[in-house]
N, C-alpha and C positions, 0 to 999 in steps of 0.2 A: 476795502484795503486792495490796492494797486500793487502789481508785481513786474518787475523790469528784468526780464531775460537778454542775455548777451550770448549769441554762438560766435566763440573764438574769443582769444584773450590776447589779439595784437593791440598795437597802439589806438586803434580808432575802438576798440571795446573799452578799454582802461580810460582814455578819455571820456568817452561817452558816459560811462559810470561816474566821473569826476563831474562832469556838467549836470547830469541828474542831480548829485548831491548839493554842488554850489550853486546852481542857476536854479533849478525847480524845487530845491528845497526837499527832495526824497529822502526818507530814510536809508541808509546805507543796508539795514536788515531786511529792505525789500528788494535789492540787488541781487542777480544770481548772475556768474558769468561760466558760461559751460566750456569746456576745453577739451580737445580729443587727445592733446600730448600730456605730459607729465609736468610742464612747465609753462609759466606766461610769458609773454613779449612778442610772440610771432616772429616777425623779420629782426625783431631786436634779439639776437639769439648768440651774443657772445659768451663764451665760457671757457674753461680749462684752468691749466696751471703751469707753474714755470717748468716742472719737471716733464710731464707729458706735451706739453707745449698748448699754448692758446688757440682758440679757433671761432671764427665766425663768418657768415656767409657774407658781410659786407660791413659798411658804416657809412653813417649819412651824415651830408653835409647841411649846413645851416645858413641862413643870410636874414638880414635885419628886417626883412618885409614879410618873416613868417608870423604874421600879427594873433592869428588864433594860437597858435602854438606857445608863444611865449607869454602871450595874457594867461593860458592855461598855467605852464611852468612857473609864473611869477605868483601863483599861489601854493605850490606844493614845496615843503621843506628837502633841501637836499640831504643826504645820506652822509656824505663826508663832513657837512658842517649844518646839523638842523637849524642854525640860527639865521641860515640865508636860504633864499629860493632858489631852484634849478636854473632859472632865469640868472639870477644874479651870479651864480657858481658859473655860467656858462660865460658870462660878460666877463668876469674876471680871468678864466680861462683865455677867452680870445686876447686879453693884454698881454699875457703870458707868451702865447703862440700865434700871435697876428702874421697871419699869411702874406706874404710877398716873393712872388714867384721870380727865382734868377734862371731856373732851368725847367721850362714848361715842357719843351720839345726837345728831344735828342736824336742826331742822325744815325744811320748804321755804323759810322765810324766812332760813336761815342763823342762826338762834338755837339755842342749846343748851337744851333742855327739862330738866324734872326726871327726868333718867333714872335715879335711884337710886330711885324709887318703882317696883314691878314692875308694877303695874296690873291685879292679878287680881281677878274678882270669885268668889263662893263656888263657884260652878260648875268655873272654871278650877282652883281648889286642889283640889277632890275628883277632877276628872278628872286632874290631874297625880299626887294620890297614888295612884289607881285604877290608871294604868298603869303605876306603879314596882311595884304589888304583883301584877300580872297575870301568869300564867306565860307564857313565851315561846310555846309550843305553842298559847295561845289568841290568840296575835297574829299566827299564819301569815297570809300574804297582805293583811294590814291596813297601811292608810296611816297617817300620823300624822292626816290630817284625819277619820279614821273613828272617832278617841277623843276629839275636842275639838270645841266648839262654835266657831262662827267669831269670836266675842269674844277666845278665847285669843290669835288669830293678830294681835291688835292690841295686844297688852299690849306694855311695854318688856322684859319677861324672854323673850318671842318674838323681837323682834328683835335684843337682845342676843346670845340664844343661837344662833339660825339663822345669824347671820353670823359670830360666833367660829368654828362648827363646819361651816358649809355645809349646814345642811338646808333643804330645801323640804318645805312640807305634804304633799306628794305622795310624799314618802319613806317607807321602812319603819319603822313603829309598833315592832318589835323591835328596830332599830337606835338609835331615839330611846331607848327604855326603857333601854336598856344604858349610854346615854351618861349619861342621867339619874342612873342608880346609880353609874356610874364616876366622873363629875365631882360628885357631890352637894358635896363639900367646896368646891366653886367657886360653890356659888350665893350664898351671901353677899357675893360679890366679884366678881359677875356685871357690875356696873356698873363698876366701878375696874379690876377686873381684875388685880389684884395677884396675885402667885403665879404668873402666866404671863410665859414670856420665850423669847427667840431664843438660838440661837448667836452666838458674836462676829461671825462673818462667815454670808455665804449658806450653806446645808447641802452644797453640791458642796465650796466651798473649806474650810470648817469640819469636815466629817465625812466625806465621800467620798474626797478626796484624800489625808488623813493615813491613813485606814484602808487604801486602795489601796497606799500607799506600804510601810505595814506588812506587807500581805500578799505585796508584791513582794519585800520583805526575806526572807521567808520561802519565797521561790520558786514562790510560786502562780502558775499559768499562766494567762492571760488570751488567749483567742481572739476577737478582734473580727470583725465582718462574718459570723458563723457562724450562721444562723438553723436551729433544731432544728424540723424538719416533722413527725415522727413518732417514735415508739416502737415497739417490738416487745417482745412479751411471751412468755413460756414457756406452754405450753399446761397446763391444770389449774387445780386451784381457787385456788391461790395466786397472788398478784399479785407477778411477778417479772420485771422489765424485764432484756431480754437484748441491746437494742441500741438507740443513737440514729441516726436519719438526719438528715443534717445537710445543708446548702445555703449555699455559700459565694459572697459577692458576686462574688469574682473567678476564679469557675469555674463554668463549666454543668454540671459533672460533681457528681452528688450523692454524698455519702460516709455510710459506714457505720460508726459506732464500736461495737465491740464490747464488750458490758457482761459482765465475769465474776460469778461467785456472790457473790464477797466485796467487789464494788463497790458502789457507794451512788449514786442519782440523786436530785437537790432540783429540782424543777420551779416556776418562778414563774408559775402559771396565771392569765392575765388581767393588765390594766395599765390604772392610772388615766389615764396621761397617754400611752396609746397613740393614735396618729395624730394628736397634737397639731401644731398648724401655726400658726407664728409670721409674722405680718403685719409691717407698717412704718408709719412715722408718716404715709407717704403710702399706705399698702395696708391694706385688711381683711385679716384672719385669715380663711383660708378652712375651712368645716367638711366635713372627709374622713367619708364615709359607708361607705367599702367594707372595713372591718375589714381593713386591710393587715397590721397588725401581727401579728408571729409569736407573740406571748403569747396572743392571742385565738384564731387560728387552732389552733395547737396545743391549746389546751384543749378545744375545740370538738370537735376529732378525737378526743381520747382519751375525751370523755365519751359518744362514741356508742355505744351499747349496754352502757355501764358506769355505772349510776346511782350508784355508789359514788364516781364520780369528780366529782358535782354536775351543776348545769345551768347552762352559762354564758350562754345566752340570755336566762335572767333578768336578767341584769346588763347585758349589752352590745345588747339588741335594740330599746331605746328611747331613741335618742339626744336626742330632745325633752326628757326627764326626767332625763337624766344629764349634760348638757353644760352648760359656761358658759365665759366670757371674762375672761381677767386680762390687766392691761397693766402693762409695766415702763415707769418713766419715768427717765431720766437728765438730770439738770439741770445746765447748764452755766453756771449764773447763781444766787448766793445768793438772790436774791428769794423764791422759793417757801418754802424753810427759814424765812426771816425771818418772812415772814407767817403761816406756819403755827405758828410758835412763839408768836407773839402771838396767833392766835386760839384756841390750844389752852391756854396759859400753861405749856406743858412744853417742855423741849429735844427736838429730834427724836430719836425712838428710846425716849422714856420715856412715852410718853402713851398708847400702846394703839392700838387701833383706832378708826377714825372711821366710823360707818356713818350717811348720809343717808336716814333712815327713809322719807320721803315721796318718795323718787326713783322715777321709774318703772322706772329698772334696779335698785333697791335696791343702791346703790353702797356699797362699804367701801374706805376707804384705809388705808394701812398705812405709817407713814415710818418707816424705819430708822435705827438707831443709825449713824453715818457712822465710818469708810468700811464699806460691806456687800461689797465685792470687794477679794481681797488687792491685787489692782493698781490699784485707784482711786484717781486723784490728790486731792489735798487739796481742789481747788478746783471738784469733781464732786459732786454728789448722787445717790443712787440711792431712789426709793420705788416703790409698787407700789398696785394697786387692782383691783378686781375685781366682778363684777355677778351677782346670781342669776337675773336676769330679761332675758337679752339677745336677746328675742324682741319687746321691747316699744318702741315709740318714746320717744326722749328728750324730757325735758323742756325742753331748750335746742337740743339738734340733734335735728331732728325725723326722726331714723331710727333704726331698732333698731339696737342696739349691733351686732349681727354684720352690718351694712352699713357701719359705719363704720371709717374709719382711725384710726390711732394718736392721731392730732392732734385728728380730732373726738371721741374717748372723752375726751381731757383737757380739752379743751374743755368738754364737758358737765360734768365733775367740778368743773371751776373755777367754772362757773356757780352750783352749789349752794353754793361757798364764798362768792359774793358779793362776790369781789374786784373793783377798778376795772376799767374797759375797759382803760385801759392797763397796770396791772398783770398782767391778762391775756394781754395780747398780747406783754408781755416774757418771760412764762412760756411761752407757746406757740413764740414765736420762738427760745427758746433751750434747748429740751427736744426730746429723741428719745422717741418713744413707741413701744412696739413691743407689739403686742396678740398674745395668745395664745388660740385657739380650742382647746379640750378636748372631745371628743366623750365621753369617758367619767369624766370627772373626778370625778362623785358616783355613778359605776355602785355601787360597794359600798355605797351606801345605797339600791339600789332594793328596790322591795317581792319579800320573799322568804318561802320557808318554811324551817324548820330543818333540811332537806335539800338545799339548793340549792349549798351550798359544801361539798366534800369536808374530810374531816378530814384534818389534817396527814399522819399517816401513817394511810391507809384500811385498814379490816380486811381481815385476809389479804396485807397489803404484807410482801414480805420485804426490799425495796431500795428502795422509792420514797416520797418524802416530797414534799408538796405545800408550798411556803412563799409569803409574800405578802398582800396585801391580801384574796384572796379563798379562802384556806384558813381553815376554821372553828376558832376559839378560842373556847369559853365565856368569858362575863364581861368579855372584853376588847373595845374598841372599834376597829373598822376607820377608817380615814383618820387614823392617827397612826402615828409612827416606831414607837413603844414595840409596837404590835400587829406590824409587820414583823420586829422584833429578837426578840421573846419568840416569834414563832413558828419564825424559824430557830432558837432555842436548843431550842424543844421538839423540833423536826425533829431536830437532832443528837442530843439525849438519847435520844429514844425510839428512833430507827432505828438507834443503834450500841449500844443498851441499856448506857447509861453509868449508872452509881450514882450519878446527881446528879438534884437536883430544881430546877427552874425555880421562881424566886421566885414567890410567890403575888402574884395582880393585889390592890391597894389596895382596900379596900371601906370607905368612908367611913360607910355606914349602920351599920358596927359600933362607930362611935365616938360616945358621945352627945352630944358636943360639938358634933361636925358637923351630928347630927341637929336640935339644938337650934337652931342657927345658921340651918340650912336651914328650918326652920319658921318662924322669924322674918322669914325673907326673904319667904316665901309671903304674909305680912301686911304687908307694908312697902308 
């Protein structure tokens, strides 16, 4: 009898377990998910209540060409309505909250500029075409800023693209190229954000909870407070895991899990939300620099002397370039939603992202369709914002974002909206603002070479696969739910030698209509 072990319980592990059951016909009783924290979901970490405030590190966006994601979610019942799938629930939610942005960019005066014009000059256009056509191996070790003149980073296109996907100019040119190719079909709607949407609720409630319920109904075993600290390997040329070393929070004694020849091991190497820290309305979020999370420690240990397992230090050794801060806001007064609806001309949750392009922090706000939490009262609203430059002083609060409490961060954002002093005070006094510092949130975008991420199933591996944001998948893009789910599906199919194919990545460059629309956008 084979056993299947997952290290970590993020969306990649949850999806991998589902693919084992659905496609490989594995019994759930033979699947074990080992998680060092007290809960499942990984970056799907939305929690809280109306009184103390709801909080989360972030919220993911979706689009129609997440084929692996929606193929999986089409087989998992929704929690809010077990008679429909998560996919169907998401489609219905998009009909209610279809995005069409009237206020994608806001300037320093609180005015809405012409954000439909991209602002390219001829060199910008040529540089975009050049990077999209350059082979990846010629972009090894290059930053985005190595490929463009400074003018490019002042265009509306850059402001709209970088805040939608969280790119900084010092990030990897390889990843930027992949995004340009992967989402070329969104060039023509980068301003209005049509075709982008969210799940009905936050992704913990909308995806993680129903998926875990489905896995538990198939008797999948979850072991929480269990950190995997090392793997044992058989001697010889092949890569064969023979044991897992685990440390339980409830016991000082380490434990070894014996891995038999027919067993399979799936490791989530690295984590975007590792060592995140939530502050409070009256407390800043703390930057944790000690790499306490097991996902990074395990990968660093496994990679020692094994180049085929990648190089984690490329991704986690420069917190200054991989960190930023978000802030979750719980409103206990309808005033903010009323004012934002008047300002944007759209009902909350239907307008898309709002970026304050001249703000020192480069702030971006996202007002969700309500309710955003399953247990959220009707008279409470939740929204969220983040900034890409948390080390700069604010325009209204003369501190860096990293030094600010949640209330001070909210005060800074409200300043950019130019609400009246009385309205700002009402909103501040009736809101809970919980900041979240994330040291590695864009670590997957760090400058790299083609060898720094391990293959999903490394060469010569007989029973080990890597899953998550730091396992290499050609063509697809990190920092998406699709990347995690596609990687998990690939790992299961390849490691179990299933006669099944993972759906191909959508390539809009092969569609003449998409290419024509993209070219027109370059000249807008």
